[in-house]
C-alpha positions in Angstrom: 60.1 118.1 -20.6 61.3 117.0 -17.2 59.4 119.4 -15.0 59.1 117.0 -12.0 62.7 116.0 -12.1 63.7 119.7 -12.3 61.6 120.5 -9.3 63.1 117.6 -7.2 66.6 118.9 -8.3 65.7 122.3 -6.8 64.5 120.6 -3.6 67.7 118.7 -3.3 69.7 121.9 -3.7 67.5 123.5 -1.1 68.2 120.7 1.3 71.9 121.2 0.8 71.6 124.9 1.3 69.6 124.3 4.5 72.4 122.0 5.8 74.8 124.8 5.2 72.7 127.1 7.3 72.7 124.5 10.1 76.5 124.4 10.0 76.7 128.1 10.2 74.3 128.2 13.2 76.2 125.3 14.9 79.5 127.3 14.5 78.0 130.1 16.5 76.2 127.9 19.0 79.3 125.7 19.8 82.0 128.4 19.3 83.7 126.7 16.4 85.4 129.6 14.4 86.4 129.4 10.8 88.4 127.7 9.3 88.1 125.0 12.0 86.0 121.9 11.3 86.5 120.1 14.6 86.6 120.8 18.3 83.1 120.2 19.4 81.3 116.8 18.9 77.9 118.5 18.5 79.2 120.8 15.8 81.1 117.9 14.1 77.9 115.9 13.7 76.1 118.8 12.0 79.2 119.4 9.8 79.5 115.7 8.8 75.8 115.7 7.9 76.4 118.5 5.5 79.6 117.0 4.1 77.9 113.6 3.6 75.1 115.3 1.8 77.7 116.9 -0.5 79.3 113.5 -1.0 76.0 112.0 -2.2 74.9 114.7 -4.6 77.3 113.6 -7.4 75.8 110.1 -7.0 72.2 111.2 -6.8 71.9 114.0 -9.3 73.3 112.3 -12.4 71.3 109.1 -11.5 68.2 111.1 -11.1 68.5 112.8 -14.5 69.6 109.7 -16.3 66.6 107.9 -14.9 64.3 110.7 -15.9 65.7 110.7 -19.5 65.8 106.9 -20.0 63.0 105.7 -17.9 60.4 108.2 -16.6 60.3 111.8 -15.4 57.5 111.0 -12.9 59.1 107.9 -11.4 62.4 109.7 -11.2 60.8 112.6 -9.4 59.1 110.2 -6.9 62.3 108.4 -6.2 64.1 111.8 -6.0 61.5 113.0 -3.5 62.2 109.8 -1.4 65.9 110.7 -1.5 65.2 114.3 -0.4 63.0 113.0 2.5 65.7 110.5 3.5 68.4 113.3 3.4 66.3 115.5 5.7 65.8 112.7 8.2 69.5 111.9 8.0 70.6 115.6 8.6 68.2 116.1 11.4 68.9 112.7 13.0 72.7 113.1 12.8 72.5 116.5 14.3 70.9 114.9 17.4 73.0 111.8 17.7 75.2 109.5 15.5 72.8 106.6 16.2 69.8 108.6 14.8 71.3 108.9 11.3 70.7 105.3 10.1 67.0 105.4 9.0 67.5 108.6 6.9 70.7 107.2 5.4 69.0 103.9 4.4 66.1 105.7 2.8 68.2 108.0 0.7 70.6 105.2 -0.2 67.8 103.0 -1.4 66.4 105.8 -3.6 69.8 106.7 -5.1 70.6 103.0 -5.8 67.2 102.5 -7.4 67.8 105.5 -9.6 71.3 104.3 -10.6 70.3 100.7 -11.2 67.2 101.8 -13.2 69.1 104.3 -15.3 72.0 101.9 -15.9 69.8 99.0 -16.7 67.7 101.0 -19.3 70.8 102.5 -20.9 72.4 99.0 -21.3 69.0 97.6 -22.6 68.8 100.3 -25.2 72.4 99.8 -26.3 71.8 96.0 -26.6 68.5 96.5 -28.5 69.5 99.4 -30.7 
């Protein structure tokens, strides 16, 4: 069973849900009415943080699960938790200023790349050594 990976998946979804709440609040705070997605730079940063998170989920989630299946549930969960922490730092930093998004982005990118490389490497290794 992959209980740890499942828990991290739930946390990643929660982070995305939280970013959606931040966008909703920013709409009210900065007067950006639906369906507009621009018009106020402060709103646009919050919106971009949410959209960038959405853009990374299809990279992160399959890599997380493939790593758990082919390498280790525990290590996948640890790297997944690093991704979640990086995403939180990214979202909160980007909401404050463009320059504050870098650290969180680097942390989550490292975790996602490690998951993808680890999963891909083990899949190839198993094919070659089958």
